[in-house]
C-alpha positions as CSV (number, residue, x, y, z in Angstrom):
1,M,28.3,-26.5,-10.8
2,K,30.7,-24.3,-8.3
3,K,31.5,-22.2,-11.4
4,I,27.7,-21.7,-12.6
5,L,26.8,-20.9,-9.0
6,I,29.6,-18.2,-8.8
7,S,28.7,-16.6,-12.2
8,L,24.9,-16.3,-11.5
9,S,25.5,-15.0,-7.9
10,L,27.7,-12.2,-9.2
11,A,25.4,-11.4,-11.9
12,I,22.8,-10.5,-9.0
13,V,25.0,-9.4,-6.1
14,L,27.5,-6.6,-5.6
15,I,31.0,-7.7,-5.6
16,A,32.6,-7.8,-2.4
17,L,35.6,-5.4,-2.5
18,A,38.3,-4.7,-0.1
19,S,38.2,-1.5,2.0
20,Q,39.7,1.3,0.2
21,P,39.3,5.3,0.8
22,A,35.8,6.1,0.6
23,W,35.4,8.7,-1.9
24,A,31.7,9.3,-1.9
25,T,29.4,12.4,-1.5
26,G,32.0,14.3,0.5
27,I,36.2,14.0,0.3
28,L,38.5,14.6,3.1
29,I,41.9,14.8,1.4
30,P,45.2,15.1,3.4
31,K,47.5,17.8,2.3
32,D,50.3,15.2,2.5
33,E,50.1,13.5,-0.9
34,Q,51.5,10.1,0.4
35,V,48.3,9.6,2.7
36,P,45.2,8.6,0.5
37,P,41.8,10.5,1.1
38,L,40.4,9.5,4.4
39,A,38.1,6.6,4.6
40,I,34.2,7.3,5.8
41,K,33.5,5.8,9.2
42,N,29.8,6.1,8.8
43,Q,27.5,8.0,6.9
44,R,23.9,9.1,7.6
45,V,21.7,11.0,5.2
46,D,18.1,12.3,6.0
47,I,16.0,13.7,3.0
48,Q,12.6,15.6,3.2
49,I,10.8,16.0,0.4
50,S,7.8,18.0,0.4
51,E,5.9,18.4,-3.2
52,Q,9.0,19.2,-5.5
53,V,11.5,20.7,-2.7
54,A,14.1,18.5,-1.5
55,R,16.1,19.3,1.9
56,V,19.0,17.1,2.5
57,R,21.2,16.7,5.3
58,L,24.2,14.7,5.3
59,D,26.4,13.6,8.4
60,Q,29.7,12.1,7.8
61,V,32.3,10.6,10.1
62,F,35.8,10.2,8.6
63,Q,38.3,7.9,10.0
64,N,42.2,9.2,10.4
65,S,44.2,5.7,10.5
66,T,47.5,7.1,10.8
67,A,49.6,7.7,14.0
68,R,49.6,11.5,13.4
69,D,47.5,14.3,13.3
70,L,46.7,15.3,9.8
71,E,46.0,18.7,7.9
72,A,43.3,18.0,5.1
73,T,41.0,19.6,2.7
74,Y,37.2,18.5,2.8
75,I,35.2,19.1,-0.3
76,F,31.9,18.3,-1.1
77,P,30.1,18.5,-4.8
78,L,27.1,20.4,-4.7
79,P,24.4,19.0,-7.1
80,K,23.3,21.0,-9.8
81,G,20.4,23.8,-8.9
82,A,20.9,23.1,-5.3
83,A,21.3,25.7,-2.5
84,I,23.5,25.3,0.5
85,E,21.6,26.0,3.8
86,D,24.4,24.5,6.1
87,F,27.9,23.4,6.1
88,A,30.0,22.8,9.3
89,L,32.4,20.4,10.8
90,Y,33.7,20.3,14.3
91,I,37.2,20.9,15.1
92,N,38.5,20.6,18.8
93,G,34.9,20.5,19.6
94,Q,34.1,24.1,18.0
95,R,31.6,24.1,14.9
96,K,33.2,25.8,11.9
97,S,31.8,27.0,8.5
98,G,33.1,26.5,5.1
99,E,33.0,28.4,2.0
100,L,31.2,27.8,-1.2
101,V,33.3,27.7,-4.3
102,E,31.7,28.7,-7.9
103,A,31.6,26.0,-10.6
104,Q,34.5,27.9,-12.9
105,R,37.1,28.0,-9.8
106,A,36.0,24.5,-8.6
107,R,36.8,23.0,-11.8
108,R,40.4,23.7,-11.3
109,I,40.5,22.3,-8.1
110,Y,38.9,19.4,-9.5
111,Q,41.5,19.1,-12.1
112,D,44.1,19.2,-9.4
113,I,42.6,16.3,-7.7
114,V,42.1,14.3,-10.6
115,R,45.8,14.5,-11.5
116,R,47.1,13.7,-8.2
117,M,44.6,10.8,-7.2
118,R,44.5,9.5,-10.8
119,D,40.8,8.9,-10.4
120,P,39.1,10.1,-13.4
121,G,35.7,9.3,-11.7
122,L,35.9,12.6,-10.3
123,L,35.1,14.2,-13.5
124,E,31.5,13.7,-12.7
125,Y,31.4,16.8,-10.7
126,M,33.7,18.9,-12.7
127,D,30.9,21.3,-13.8
128,S,29.4,21.6,-10.1
129,N,29.8,24.3,-7.2
130,L,31.9,23.3,-4.8
131,I,31.8,23.4,-0.8
132,K,35.4,23.3,0.6
133,M,37.0,23.9,3.9
134,S,40.8,23.3,5.5
135,V,40.8,21.2,8.5
136,Y,43.1,21.1,11.2
137,P,44.0,18.9,13.1
138,V,42.4,15.6,12.0
139,P,43.5,13.6,15.2
140,S,45.6,10.6,15.1
141,R,43.9,7.4,15.2
142,G,40.7,9.8,15.4
143,T,37.6,10.9,13.7
144,Q,36.3,14.0,11.8
145,R,32.7,14.7,11.8
146,V,31.2,17.1,9.0
147,E,27.5,18.2,8.4
148,V,26.1,19.3,5.1
149,A,22.8,20.6,4.4
150,Y,21.2,22.0,1.1
151,T,18.0,22.2,-0.7
152,Q,17.1,21.3,-4.3
153,V,14.1,21.4,-6.4
154,V,13.1,17.9,-7.6
155,P,12.1,17.8,-11.7
156,M,8.9,16.2,-12.1
157,D,7.6,15.2,-15.6
158,A,4.0,13.9,-16.6
159,G,3.6,13.0,-12.9
160,V,6.8,11.2,-12.5
161,A,9.4,13.0,-9.9
162,N,13.3,11.8,-10.3
163,F,15.7,12.6,-7.3
164,T,19.2,11.8,-7.3
165,Y,21.7,11.8,-4.4
166,P,25.2,11.6,-5.5
167,L,27.1,8.8,-3.6
168,R,29.9,7.9,-6.0
169,T,32.7,10.7,-6.4
170,G,35.1,8.4,-7.8
171,H,35.6,5.5,-10.2
172,K,37.1,3.1,-7.4
173,A,34.3,1.5,-5.6
174,S,34.7,1.7,-1.7
175,R,32.7,0.6,1.5
176,T,32.0,2.5,4.6
177,L,34.0,1.2,7.6
178,E,30.8,0.9,9.4
179,D,27.3,1.8,8.8
180,F,25.4,3.9,5.9
181,T,21.8,5.0,6.5
182,L,19.6,6.8,3.9
183,S,16.0,8.0,4.6
184,V,13.5,9.8,2.7
185,T,10.4,11.5,3.8
186,L,7.8,11.9,1.1
187,S,4.9,14.3,1.2
188,S,2.5,15.1,-1.4
189,K,-0.8,16.8,-1.7
190,V,-1.7,14.8,-4.7
191,P,-1.7,10.9,-3.9
192,I,1.6,9.4,-4.2
193,K,1.3,6.0,-6.2
194,N,4.4,4.3,-7.5
195,I,7.8,4.5,-5.5
196,Y,10.8,3.0,-7.2
197,S,14.6,2.9,-7.0
198,P,16.6,1.3,-10.0
199,S,19.7,1.8,-8.0
200,H,19.2,0.2,-4.7
201,K,16.8,-2.1,-2.8
202,I,14.9,0.2,-0.6
203,G,12.1,-0.4,2.2
204,T,9.1,1.8,1.9
205,S,6.2,2.3,4.4
206,R,3.2,4.2,3.9
207,K,0.9,5.7,6.6
208,D,-1.7,7.2,4.0
209,E,-1.8,8.2,0.4
210,H,0.1,11.3,0.7
211,H,3.1,10.4,2.9
212,A,5.7,7.7,2.6
213,V,9.2,6.8,4.1
214,V,11.7,5.2,2.0
215,G,14.9,4.2,2.9
216,F,17.9,1.4,3.4
217,E,20.6,0.8,6.3
218,E,23.8,-1.5,5.2
219,E,26.8,-2.2,7.4
220,R,30.1,-1.7,5.4
221,A,27.8,-0.3,2.7
222,L,29.2,-0.1,-0.9
223,L,29.6,3.0,-2.5
224,D,29.7,2.8,-6.2
225,K,26.5,4.4,-7.4
226,D,24.4,7.3,-7.0
227,F,21.1,6.7,-5.2
228,L,18.0,7.1,-7.6
229,L,14.5,7.5,-6.7
230,Y,11.3,7.8,-8.7
231,W,7.9,8.4,-7.3
232,T,4.7,9.1,-9.1
233,I,1.5,11.0,-8.4
234,S,-1.9,10.5,-9.5
235,K,-5.7,10.8,-8.1
236,K,-6.7,7.7,-9.8
237,D,-7.2,4.3,-8.0
238,F,-4.5,2.9,-10.2
239,G,-1.1,4.9,-10.8
240,L,0.2,4.0,-14.1
241,N,3.3,5.7,-15.3
242,L,5.7,5.2,-18.3
243,L,9.4,5.8,-18.7
244,T,11.5,5.2,-21.9
245,H,14.9,5.2,-23.4
246,R,15.7,5.2,-27.1
247,A,19.0,5.9,-28.8
248,G,18.7,6.8,-32.5
249,G,18.4,4.0,-35.1
250,E,17.3,1.2,-32.8
251,D,14.5,0.0,-30.9
252,G,13.7,2.0,-27.7
253,Y,13.2,0.5,-24.2
254,F,10.4,1.1,-21.9
255,L,9.5,0.7,-18.2
256,I,6.0,0.8,-16.9
257,L,5.1,1.1,-13.4
258,I,1.5,0.4,-11.8
259,S,0.6,0.6,-8.4
260,P,-2.8,0.6,-6.8
261,K,-3.7,3.4,-4.3
262,A,-2.2,2.5,-0.7
263,R,-5.8,2.1,1.2
264,F,-8.8,0.6,-0.4
265,E,-12.1,0.3,1.7
266,E,-13.0,-3.4,3.0
267,K,-15.9,-3.5,0.3
268,E,-13.4,-2.5,-2.5
269,V,-11.1,-5.5,-2.0
270,I,-12.1,-8.3,-4.1
271,E,-13.2,-11.7,-2.6
272,K,-10.6,-14.6,-3.4
273,D,-10.7,-18.2,-3.6
274,I,-7.6,-20.0,-2.2
275,V,-6.6,-23.7,-1.5
276,F,-3.6,-24.7,0.7
277,V,-1.8,-27.6,-0.3
278,I,0.8,-28.9,2.0
279,D,3.2,-31.9,2.1
280,T,3.0,-34.2,5.0
281,S,5.4,-36.9,3.9
282,G,7.9,-38.4,6.2
283,S,10.7,-35.8,5.1
284,M,8.5,-33.2,6.5
285,S,8.9,-34.4,10.1
286,G,10.4,-32.5,13.1
287,E,11.0,-28.9,12.9
288,K,9.6,-28.5,9.0
289,I,6.1,-29.9,10.0
290,K,6.0,-27.4,13.2
291,Q,6.5,-24.5,10.9
292,A,4.4,-25.3,8.3
293,K,1.4,-25.9,10.6
294,A,2.1,-22.5,11.9
295,A,2.2,-20.8,8.7
296,L,-1.1,-22.6,7.8
297,R,-2.7,-21.3,11.0
298,Y,-1.6,-17.5,10.3
299,C,-3.0,-17.8,6.9
300,V,-6.3,-19.4,7.9
301,E,-6.7,-17.1,10.7
302,S,-6.1,-13.9,8.4
303,L,-8.7,-14.8,5.8
304,R,-11.4,-12.3,5.1
305,S,-14.8,-13.1,5.6
306,G,-15.8,-13.2,2.0
307,D,-13.1,-15.4,0.9
308,R,-13.5,-19.1,0.2
309,F,-10.8,-21.7,1.0
310,N,-9.9,-25.2,1.5
311,I,-7.0,-27.1,2.8
312,I,-5.4,-30.2,1.1
313,R,-2.9,-32.5,3.0
314,F,-1.0,-35.0,1.1
315,A,1.6,-37.8,1.7
316,S,1.1,-41.2,0.2
317,D,-2.5,-40.2,0.0
318,V,-4.6,-37.1,-0.5
319,E,-7.0,-35.6,2.2
320,T,-9.2,-32.6,2.2
321,M,-10.6,-30.5,4.8
322,E,-13.9,-30.0,2.9
323,S,-15.2,-31.5,-0.4
324,G,-14.7,-28.2,-1.9
325,L,-14.4,-24.4,-1.1
326,T,-16.0,-23.2,2.0
327,R,-16.6,-19.5,3.2
328,A,-14.1,-18.2,5.8
329,D,-16.3,-17.8,8.5
330,E,-15.7,-18.6,12.1
331,Q,-16.9,-22.1,11.9
332,S,-15.1,-23.1,9.0
333,K,-11.8,-21.6,10.5
334,K,-12.1,-23.5,13.5
335,R,-12.4,-26.5,11.7
336,A,-9.5,-25.5,9.7
337,L,-7.3,-25.4,12.7
338,A,-8.4,-28.5,14.0
339,F,-7.6,-30.4,10.7
340,I,-4.1,-28.3,10.8
341,E,-3.5,-29.8,14.4
342,K,-3.9,-33.2,13.4
343,M,-1.3,-33.4,10.7
344,Q,1.6,-35.8,11.0
345,A,4.5,-36.3,8.6
346,I,4.4,-39.7,7.5
347,G,4.5,-41.5,4.0
348,G,5.4,-40.6,0.5
349,T,4.9,-37.5,-1.8
350,Y,1.9,-37.5,-4.1
351,I,2.3,-34.3,-5.9
352,D,0.2,-35.0,-9.0
353,G,-2.8,-36.4,-7.0
354,A,-2.7,-33.3,-4.5
355,L,-2.7,-30.6,-7.5
356,K,-5.5,-32.3,-9.3
357,Q,-7.7,-32.2,-6.1
358,A,-6.6,-28.5,-5.8
359,L,-7.5,-27.5,-9.2
360,S,-10.8,-29.3,-9.5
361,S,-12.2,-27.2,-6.4
362,G,-14.9,-25.4,-8.5
363,R,-13.6,-21.9,-9.1
364,D,-15.7,-18.8,-9.7
365,A,-14.1,-17.4,-13.1
366,K,-14.7,-13.8,-11.5
367,R,-12.8,-14.0,-8.5
368,P,-8.9,-14.8,-8.2
369,F,-8.1,-18.3,-7.6
370,I,-4.8,-18.9,-5.7
371,V,-3.3,-22.2,-4.9
372,L,-0.3,-22.2,-2.2
373,F,1.6,-25.3,-2.9
374,L,4.2,-26.6,-0.3
375,T,6.4,-29.5,-0.6
376,D,9.9,-30.6,0.4
377,G,10.4,-33.5,-1.7
378,K,9.8,-35.1,-5.3
379,P,7.0,-37.1,-6.6
380,T,7.1,-40.8,-5.3
381,V,3.6,-41.9,-5.4
382,G,1.2,-41.9,-8.4
383,T,2.6,-40.1,-11.3
384,Q,6.0,-39.5,-11.2
385,D,6.7,-38.2,-14.6
386,E,7.5,-34.4,-14.6
387,N,5.9,-33.6,-18.1
388,M,2.8,-35.4,-17.2
389,I,2.3,-33.7,-14.0
390,V,2.8,-30.4,-15.7
391,S,0.5,-31.1,-18.5
392,G,-2.2,-32.1,-16.0
393,V,-1.7,-29.0,-14.2
394,N,-1.9,-26.9,-17.2
395,A,-5.1,-28.5,-18.3
396,A,-6.7,-28.0,-15.0
397,S,-5.5,-24.7,-13.9
398,Q,-8.2,-22.3,-16.1
399,G,-6.6,-19.3,-14.8
400,A,-5.7,-20.5,-11.2
401,R,-2.2,-19.2,-10.1
402,V,-0.4,-21.9,-8.2
403,F,2.5,-20.4,-5.7
404,V,5.1,-22.8,-5.1
405,F,7.1,-23.5,-1.9
406,G,10.1,-25.6,-2.2
407,V,11.5,-26.8,1.2
408,G,15.0,-27.8,1.7
409,D,17.5,-29.0,-1.5
410,G,15.6,-32.3,-2.3
411,V,13.0,-30.6,-4.5
412,N,12.7,-31.0,-8.0
413,T,13.4,-27.4,-9.0
414,H,12.4,-27.9,-12.7
415,L,9.0,-29.5,-11.9
416,L,8.4,-26.7,-9.3
417,D,9.2,-23.7,-11.5
418,R,7.4,-25.1,-14.5
419,I,4.3,-25.4,-12.5
420,S,4.5,-21.8,-11.0
421,S,5.6,-20.3,-14.1
422,D,3.0,-21.9,-16.6
423,T,0.2,-20.4,-14.2
424,G,1.5,-17.0,-13.9
425,A,2.7,-17.3,-10.5
426,T,6.3,-17.7,-8.6
427,S,8.3,-20.2,-6.9
428,E,9.8,-19.5,-3.2
429,Y,12.8,-21.7,-1.9
430,V,13.1,-22.2,1.7
431,R,16.8,-23.1,2.5
432,P,17.7,-25.6,5.5
433,E,18.3,-22.6,7.5
434,E,15.1,-20.5,6.6
435,D,12.1,-20.2,8.7
436,I,9.0,-21.7,6.5
437,E,6.4,-19.6,8.4
438,V,8.2,-16.4,7.6
439,K,8.2,-17.2,4.0
440,V,4.7,-18.4,3.7
441,S,3.1,-15.6,5.7
442,S,5.0,-13.2,3.8
443,L,3.6,-14.2,0.7
444,F,0.3,-14.5,1.9
445,N,0.2,-11.2,3.0
446,K,1.2,-9.8,-0.4
447,L,-1.7,-12.1,-1.8
448,S,-4.3,-11.2,1.0
449,S,-5.9,-8.2,-0.7
450,P,-6.8,-8.4,-4.8
451,V,-8.0,-5.0,-6.0
452,L,-7.9,-6.0,-9.7
453,A,-8.1,-9.5,-11.3
454,N,-7.6,-10.8,-14.8
455,V,-5.6,-7.7,-15.6
456,K,-4.9,-6.8,-19.3
457,L,-2.7,-4.0,-20.7
458,D,-3.2,-2.3,-24.0
459,L,-0.7,-0.1,-25.4
460,G,-2.8,0.9,-28.6
461,R,-1.0,1.0,-31.8
462,I,2.6,1.0,-30.5
463,K,4.5,-2.0,-31.5
464,V,6.2,-3.7,-28.7
465,R,8.2,-6.6,-28.1
466,D,10.1,-8.9,-25.3
467,L,8.1,-7.8,-22.5
468,Y,9.1,-9.1,-19.2
469,P,7.3,-10.3,-17.3
470,R,5.2,-12.2,-20.0
471,E,1.9,-12.0,-18.3
472,M,-0.1,-9.7,-16.2
473,P,-0.4,-10.8,-12.5
474,D,-3.6,-9.8,-10.3
475,L,-3.1,-6.6,-8.6
476,F,-3.0,-6.3,-4.8
477,Q,-3.2,-3.7,-2.4
478,G,0.3,-2.4,-1.3
479,S,1.7,-3.9,-4.2
480,Q,3.7,-2.5,-7.6
481,F,4.1,-3.9,-10.9
482,V,7.4,-3.3,-13.0
483,S,7.4,-4.3,-16.6
484,F,10.3,-3.8,-18.9
485,G,9.8,-4.1,-23.0
486,R,11.3,-2.8,-26.3
487,Y,9.1,-0.6,-28.6
488,Q,9.5,-0.1,-32.4
489,T,7.1,2.5,-33.3
490,S,6.7,5.7,-31.7
491,G,4.1,8.2,-30.6
492,E,1.6,9.6,-28.2
493,V,-0.9,6.9,-27.3
494,A,-3.8,5.9,-25.0
495,I,-2.7,3.1,-22.5
496,R,-5.5,1.1,-21.2
497,L,-5.7,-1.0,-17.9
498,S,-8.5,-3.1,-17.2
499,G,-9.6,-5.7,-15.0
500,D,-12.3,-7.2,-12.9
501,V,-13.4,-5.5,-9.7
502,E,-16.4,-7.2,-7.9
503,G,-17.2,-9.0,-10.7
504,R,-17.6,-6.3,-13.1
505,R,-15.0,-5.3,-16.1
506,Q,-13.3,-1.8,-15.3
507,E,-11.0,0.2,-17.7
508,F,-8.6,2.8,-16.7
509,V,-7.1,5.0,-19.5
510,Y,-3.6,6.9,-19.3
511,E,-1.7,9.1,-21.5
512,G,1.6,8.0,-22.7
513,E,4.1,8.8,-25.3
514,F,6.9,6.5,-26.9
515,P,9.3,9.0,-28.4
516,K,11.7,8.4,-31.4
517,T,14.7,9.4,-29.4
518,A,14.9,9.6,-25.5
519,A,18.3,10.1,-23.9
520,A,17.3,9.8,-20.3
521,N,16.7,6.7,-18.0
522,E,19.6,4.6,-19.4
523,F,18.9,2.1,-16.6
524,I,16.1,0.8,-18.3
525,A,18.0,-0.9,-21.2
526,S,20.2,-2.8,-18.6
527,L,17.4,-4.1,-16.4
528,W,15.5,-5.0,-19.5
529,A,18.6,-6.9,-20.5
530,T,19.0,-8.5,-17.2
531,R,15.3,-9.8,-17.0
532,K,15.6,-11.2,-20.4
533,I,18.8,-13.0,-19.9
534,G,16.8,-14.6,-16.9
535,Y,14.2,-15.7,-19.0
536,L,16.6,-17.3,-21.6
537,L,18.7,-19.1,-19.0
538,D,15.2,-20.4,-17.5
539,Q,14.5,-21.7,-20.9
540,I,17.9,-23.5,-21.1
541,R,17.5,-25.0,-17.6
542,L,14.1,-26.3,-18.1
543,H,14.2,-27.3,-21.7
544,G,17.6,-27.8,-22.6
545,E,20.5,-26.0,-24.5
546,S,20.2,-24.6,-27.9
547,R,22.8,-22.6,-29.9
548,E,20.5,-19.7,-30.5
549,L,19.6,-19.4,-27.1
550,V,23.2,-19.4,-25.8
551,D,24.4,-17.2,-28.4
552,E,21.4,-14.5,-27.5
553,V,22.7,-14.8,-23.7
554,I,26.1,-14.1,-24.7
555,A,25.4,-11.2,-26.9
556,L,23.3,-9.6,-24.1
557,S,25.7,-10.2,-21.6
558,R,28.4,-8.6,-23.8
559,R,26.5,-5.5,-24.6
560,H,25.1,-4.8,-21.3
561,G,28.0,-6.1,-19.1
562,I,25.7,-8.8,-17.2
563,A,27.6,-11.9,-15.9
564,T,26.2,-15.2,-16.8
565,P,27.4,-19.1,-16.8
566,Y,28.4,-18.6,-20.3
567,T,30.3,-15.2,-19.8
568,S,31.9,-15.7,-16.4
569,Y,35.3,-14.7,-18.2
570,L,34.0,-11.2,-17.8
571,V,34.1,-11.3,-14.0
572,V,37.2,-10.7,-12.3
573,E,37.7,-9.4,-8.6
574,D,38.1,-5.6,-8.6
575,R,41.6,-6.3,-7.0
576,E,42.6,-8.3,-9.9
577,L,42.0,-5.3,-12.1
578,E,43.7,-3.0,-9.9
579,R,46.9,-5.5,-10.1
580,L,46.5,-5.5,-14.0
581,E,46.5,-1.6,-13.6
582,T,49.5,-1.6,-11.5
583,Q,51.7,-4.2,-13.7
584,R,51.1,-2.2,-16.8
585,R,52.8,0.8,-15.4
586,G,56.1,-1.4,-15.4
587,A,58.2,-3.0,-17.7
588,G,55.9,-6.2,-18.4
589,P,53.1,-4.7,-20.6
590,V,55.5,-3.1,-23.3
591,R,54.5,-6.0,-25.6
592,E,51.0,-5.8,-25.0
593,M,50.9,-2.2,-25.5
594,R,52.6,-2.8,-28.8
595,E,50.4,-5.4,-30.0
596,L,47.4,-3.3,-28.8
597,R,48.6,-0.4,-31.1
598,N,49.1,-2.8,-34.0
599,G,45.3,-3.9,-33.5
600,Y,45.8,-7.3,-32.6
601,L,43.4,-7.1,-29.4
602,W,41.2,-4.4,-31.0
603,R,38.4,-6.7,-31.9
604,G,40.3,-9.8,-32.2
605,K,39.2,-13.3,-31.6
606,S,40.9,-14.1,-28.0
607,L,37.4,-12.6,-26.8
608,E,35.5,-14.7,-28.7
609,E,37.3,-17.9,-27.9
610,E,37.2,-17.2,-24.1
611,A,33.3,-17.1,-24.7
612,A,33.1,-20.2,-26.7
613,E,35.5,-22.0,-24.3
614,D,33.5,-20.8,-21.5
615,A,30.2,-21.8,-23.1
616,L,31.3,-25.2,-24.1
617,R,32.6,-26.0,-20.3
618,A,29.3,-25.4,-19.5
619,R,27.4,-27.6,-21.9
620,E,29.8,-30.2,-21.2
621,G,29.1,-30.2,-17.5
622,A,25.4,-29.8,-18.0
623,E,25.3,-28.1,-14.6
624,L,22.6,-25.7,-15.7
625,Q,20.2,-28.6,-16.2
626,Q,20.4,-30.0,-12.7
627,K,17.2,-30.6,-11.0
628,T,17.9,-31.4,-7.4
629,G,20.4,-30.5,-4.7
630,A,21.6,-27.4,-3.1
631,G,23.3,-26.2,-6.6
632,A,20.0,-26.7,-8.4
633,V,18.0,-24.8,-5.7
634,E,20.6,-21.8,-5.8
635,T,20.4,-21.8,-9.5
636,A,16.7,-21.6,-9.5
637,I,16.8,-18.7,-6.9
638,N,19.5,-16.8,-8.9
639,I,17.6,-17.0,-12.1
640,M,14.4,-16.1,-10.8
641,R,16.1,-12.9,-9.1
642,L,17.1,-11.9,-12.7
643,K,13.9,-12.6,-14.1
644,D,12.3,-10.2,-11.5
645,A,15.2,-7.9,-11.6
646,K,14.0,-4.1,-10.4
647,V,17.4,-3.0,-9.4
648,G,20.5,-2.6,-11.4
649,Q,22.9,-5.4,-11.2
650,V,26.6,-5.5,-10.8
651,E,28.4,-5.0,-14.2
652,A,30.7,-7.8,-15.1
653,A,34.3,-6.3,-14.3
654,R,35.8,-6.5,-17.9
655,I,32.9,-4.9,-19.6
656,K,31.2,-1.3,-19.1
657,K,28.4,-0.1,-21.0
658,V,28.6,3.7,-21.2
659,G,25.7,5.3,-22.9
660,E,25.5,3.6,-26.2
661,K,29.0,2.5,-26.3
662,T,30.5,-0.8,-24.9
663,F,34.1,-1.0,-23.4
664,Y,36.0,-4.1,-22.8
665,F,39.2,-4.3,-20.5
666,L,42.0,-5.5,-22.5
667,S,45.6,-5.6,-21.2
668,G,45.1,-2.7,-18.9
669,W,42.9,-0.7,-21.5
670,W,39.3,0.1,-21.6
671,V,38.7,-0.5,-25.5
672,D,35.6,1.0,-27.2
673,E,34.0,-2.0,-29.1
674,A,33.4,0.7,-32.2
675,A,36.9,1.5,-32.4
676,K,38.4,0.6,-35.9
677,E,41.9,-0.3,-36.0
678,D,42.4,1.5,-39.3
679,A,41.2,4.4,-38.2
680,K,43.1,7.7,-37.7
681,R,44.7,7.8,-34.0
682,I,44.6,11.0,-32.0
683,E,46.7,10.5,-28.8
684,I,46.1,12.6,-25.8
685,K,47.9,12.4,-22.7
686,Y,45.8,11.9,-19.5
687,A,45.0,14.7,-17.2
688,S,46.9,17.2,-19.3
689,E,45.8,20.5,-20.6
690,A,44.7,18.7,-24.1
691,Y,42.7,16.3,-21.8
692,F,40.7,18.9,-20.0
693,T,40.3,21.3,-23.0
694,L,38.8,18.4,-24.9
695,L,36.2,17.9,-21.8
696,E,35.4,21.7,-22.0
697,K,34.9,21.7,-25.6
698,K,33.0,18.1,-26.3
699,A,31.1,17.5,-22.7
700,E,29.9,14.1,-23.7
701,L,33.5,12.8,-23.6
702,K,33.2,12.8,-19.7
703,D,31.2,9.9,-19.5
704,Y,33.8,8.0,-21.3
705,F,36.8,9.5,-19.7
706,K,35.5,8.5,-16.4
707,L,36.3,4.8,-17.1
708,G,40.1,5.3,-16.3
709,D,43.4,6.7,-17.6
710,R,44.1,4.4,-20.3
711,L,41.1,4.5,-22.9
712,I,40.9,3.9,-26.7
713,I,37.7,5.5,-27.9
714,G,36.0,5.2,-31.4
715,L,34.8,8.9,-32.4
716,D,33.2,9.7,-35.7
717,G,35.7,7.7,-37.9
718,K,38.7,8.4,-35.6
719,V,40.3,6.8,-32.6
720,L,41.0,8.9,-29.5
721,V,43.7,7.3,-27.3
722,I,44.2,8.4,-23.8
723,S,47.2,7.3,-22.0
724,D,50.3,8.7,-20.1
725,E,52.3,9.1,-23.4
726,G,49.9,10.8,-25.8
727,K,50.1,14.9,-26.5
728,E,49.9,17.5,-23.6
729,Q,48.8,20.3,-25.7
730,L,46.5,20.5,-29.0
731,S,46.6,23.0,-31.6
732,E,43.3,24.6,-32.7
733,D,43.4,22.4,-35.8
734,E,43.5,19.4,-33.9
735,I,40.7,20.5,-31.6
736,K,38.5,21.1,-34.3
737,E,39.4,18.0,-36.3
738,I,38.3,15.8,-32.9
739,L,35.1,17.7,-32.6
740,K,34.0,17.4,-36.1
């Protein structure tokens, strides 16, 4: 089980790396080549975006950890199209300004830095203007502060704006020594609807339709990817926007964002029916029952006057507050609080009876019907068969959504997840160290104000497949729905969003286009694959393994670089990659180099064998099918996060997806899956004149070259090999041959 948990955790959280020099946004490089670039102590970024104009202000503090004063050069890659407003640093307490270096001269500076640092990740900014300043002294054991301010126009297409703040300027990930804070203030004359970042988990605050504040704050923040922010504007009550990505010759990927307006009038919020079902068995005694009762009190007091509700307490028996649903007026709320106060934790766990009672409350098909179900145990009274309980819930639900809270590690995760999933809801798990009240009240707040019920989405004549999530939820005030899928046909289409509002069916129509090719938005493919892997793993966990499901998980994992229990061989610590890169520069890798050149590791069976062996070990242990215990709860939580992925996951360390190519890390080389061992080989020396000449002539090579300094790339029937042993110069004929 430990291995399964490690693999899933690495698929959903960023790998913890040892501190390295922080090469992010701005770089402070000592003149002494024996001293690496200085680490960033802290970094604060304030971004003000009004309409389509962004004003960015960066404040960086670098740490000199050496015992002597240093002379250094600060460089900052200015984003394309940006205009510098201010650039200064403080030397001996005095504020000094720097110079702007145009792109052509900046390119030569970057070439020198790439050679010195052996860090091809810096190729990202080869064509950018550069801010440069000499700094002396950077005091021993002291710090150096830098301030940069610039403006740029944010592109907007079809009501979708896309802003990028460059965080990664090297291929080696690093961390700030202390904190990193980024804040974005948005303002727009047209109402702001969807706000979405595929790169970072953000917090969002809205004071009205036209203003929002977005940001995040992290201690020892990992600086491994640029910050991406999308937002949309629309005058409609429900903002809907479409983003696509499609390479030639294959089905496309799409992302749909739907968000209601930020504020609805009280009369516009749909009245709902809600039943609270709480476990009061003996195992809930002590702190758990206190927290559960506090959560229930909060929910009852927060009900709207038009809502209807009931409370069901279950242990060895089932007791209801009312015989059916009752209006949430002051009198019924008082009765509810008294009913909650009398609850005691004693007896068994009659799950089947409690759910049947909740789902027979007499719902109104035009109102959202929600069940909040909280339990800390397995069924011990009445029907205990998992399949029978789930079948009973499905037969009685009739559109009701059962949101589940599993408290502690003694729950049957398979049962709870099947109940929530089959009714189009979600499961939450409250770990022993977490507060029940916080979890329950947080979900209730999200569900408290429905504004569109029984939602349907119609994409017209466009043929789509593999949509995740598979069912549309009701839409709530302040919520945002994110859906990923694949599309096969192309063209312009009217997208129709429909649902019930105050008992009436309403439809909203939007223009959309599913293009034949779309190079932008590559992140959509990876996030779609992450969600699909989550659903496949859930099928394996809940219904058992099949060869077809396992093969599909492995194929998606390998193509998109997502670690799973079946491909944990792809996950190695970043420090291990560093060790391999260092080792292969010695005498040891001579044999590996010869084998690689002979093609033995090109598309050999070793990768396949490792995957098969890993899958076999997972099958033999059957850890993924475990239903109860801490490991089962952790697995359920991790799979849920994969299924609901909105932010890019960590890539498996031995596989990288670059554009439409997939590279594997083999024996110290990044090897293109498409490279053919019998193709003509062209060998180029890393960071040589030939290397940079190719970059100037064929700009798309930059994304591949950023991987590292030992590469094998399949290129139009040829194989391009980058290493320290290739040619330093190329003839005109050789360049033409590569560019064919």
